[in-house]
KOLDRENPA-836555 format. One record per residue (C-alpha): residue in three letters; x, y negated, z. Coordinates in steps of 0.1 Angstrom, whole numbers, plus 5000, padded with zeros to 4 digits. Example, Ala and Ser with C-alpha at 12.3 -4.5 7.8 and 13.67 -1.06 7.14 Angstrom:
KOLDRENPA-836555
[ALA; [5123; 5045; 5078]],
[SER; [5137; 5011; 5071]],
end
This chain:
KOLDRENPA-836555
[PHE; [3723; 7032; 1263]],
[TYR; [3708; 7066; 1264]],
[PHE; [3715; 7070; 1301]],
[TRP; [3703; 7034; 1308]],
[TYR; [3671; 7042; 1289]],
[ARG; [3666; 7075; 1308]],
[HIS; [3671; 7056; 1341]],
[GLU; [3646; 7029; 1331]],
[ILE; [3617; 7053; 1322]],
[LYS; [3623; 7076; 1351]],
[GLY; [3590; 7086; 1367]],
[GLU; [3568; 7070; 1341]],
[ALA; [3540; 7090; 1326]],
[ARG; [3546; 7102; 1290]],
[GLY; [3521; 7105; 1263]],
[SER; [3517; 7133; 1238]],
[LEU; [3533; 7130; 1204]],
[SER; [3505; 7150; 1189]],
[LYS; [3481; 7121; 1197]],
[VAL; [3504; 7097; 1178]],
[PHE; [3514; 7118; 1148]],
[THR; [3481; 7128; 1134]],
[VAL; [3478; 7137; 1098]],
[LYS; [3459; 7104; 1091]],
[ASN; [3485; 7083; 1109]],
[THR; [3514; 7100; 1092]],
[ILE; [3499; 7095; 1057]],
[LEU; [3491; 7058; 1066]],
[LEU; [3527; 7052; 1078]],
[ILE; [3542; 7068; 1047]],
[PHE; [3520; 7046; 1024]],
[MET; [3528; 7016; 1045]],
[GLY; [3565; 7023; 1043]],
[ILE; [3563; 7027; 1005]],
[GLY; [3543; 6995; 1001]],
[CYS; [3568; 6975; 1023]],
[GLN; [3596; 6989; 1001]],
[PHE; [3579; 6977; 0969]],
[PHE; [3572; 6943; 0985]],
[ILE; [3608; 6937; 0997]],
[THR; [3622; 6950; 0963]],
[GLY; [3599; 6925; 0945]],
[ILE; [3611; 6896; 0967]],
[MET; [3648; 6907; 0963]],
[ASN; [3644; 6908; 0925]],
[GLU; [3629; 6873; 0924]],
[THR; [3655; 6857; 0948]],
[GLN; [3684; 6874; 0930]],
[LYS; [3679; 6849; 0901]],
[TYR; [3687; 6820; 0924]],
[PHE; [3714; 6835; 0946]],
[SER; [3735; 6855; 0921]],
[LYS; [3768; 6849; 0939]],
[LEU; [3753; 6861; 0972]],
[PHE; [3740; 6892; 0957]],
[ALA; [3773; 6900; 0939]],
[ASP; [3790; 6897; 0973]],
[TYR; [3763; 6920; 0988]],
[VAL; [3768; 6946; 0961]],
[LYS; [3806; 6945; 0968]],
[GLN; [3801; 6950; 1006]],
[VAL; [3777; 6979; 1001]],
[SER; [3801; 6995; 0976]],
[GLN; [3829; 6994; 1002]],
[LEU; [3806; 7008; 1029]],
[VAL; [3795; 7038; 1009]],
[GLY; [3828; 7044; 0992]],
[GLY; [3843; 7064; 1020]],
[ASN; [3839; 7100; 1031]],
[ILE; [3803; 7109; 1023]],
[ILE; [3799; 7131; 1054]],
[ILE; [3810; 7102; 1077]],
[VAL; [3788; 7077; 1058]],
[LEU; [3758; 7099; 1061]],
[LEU; [3764; 7106; 1098]],
[LEU; [3767; 7069; 1105]],
[LEU; [3738; 7057; 1084]],
[LEU; [3713; 7086; 1089]],
[ILE; [3719; 7097; 1125]],
[ILE; [3740; 7073; 1147]],
[ALA; [3727; 7039; 1135]],
[PRO; [3689; 7047; 1138]],
[ILE; [3693; 7065; 1172]],
[THR; [3714; 7036; 1186]],
[GLU; [3689; 7010; 1173]],
[GLU; [3659; 7028; 1188]],
[LEU; [3676; 7032; 1222]],
[VAL; [3689; 6997; 1224]],
[PHE; [3660; 6976; 1210]],
[ARG; [3629; 6997; 1215]],
[GLY; [3642; 7016; 1245]],
[VAL; [3660; 6992; 1267]],
[ILE; [3651; 6957; 1255]],
[LEU; [3614; 6963; 1249]],
[HIS; [3610; 6983; 1281]],
[LYS; [3627; 6957; 1302]],
[THR; [3609; 6927; 1287]],
[ASN; [3576; 6945; 1289]],
[ARG; [3579; 6945; 1327]],
[TYR; [3578; 6907; 1328]],
[ILE; [3557; 6897; 1299]],
[SER; [3529; 6912; 1277]],
[PHE; [3536; 6939; 1252]],
[ILE; [3531; 6916; 1223]],
[GLY; [3556; 6891; 1236]],
[ALA; [3581; 6918; 1245]],
[ASN; [3577; 6933; 1210]],
[ILE; [3583; 6899; 1194]],
[ILE; [3614; 6893; 1214]],
[GLN; [3629; 6927; 1206]],
[ALA; [3620; 6922; 1169]],
[VAL; [3637; 6888; 1168]],
[LEU; [3668; 6902; 1186]],
[PHE; [3669; 6931; 1161]],
[GLY; [3666; 6907; 1132]],
[VAL; [3694; 6885; 1145]],
end
């Protein structure tokens, strides 16, 4: 996917990261991320009461996932998975769909595909 992504954006103008990652934007993103985490945790705590079997199965699956070699687990979860997700969904899918429809529509399509 990396090579496909590089082929797709070949020759396009690139913006500066310093314009995106300002101190203000970085602080806002951090607080937004923390707020989203609290919100999702609250929803999970409330729904856990009604779906106890489902959550028990979820805990079992997560335990098996992180029960292996810690180096391999960290490599997969912290490096390989996010890079692959970015290249596939935001790199290739978003870029390709944005050629044919508006950015908002393309963003919704890639978000739905990522959710699925």
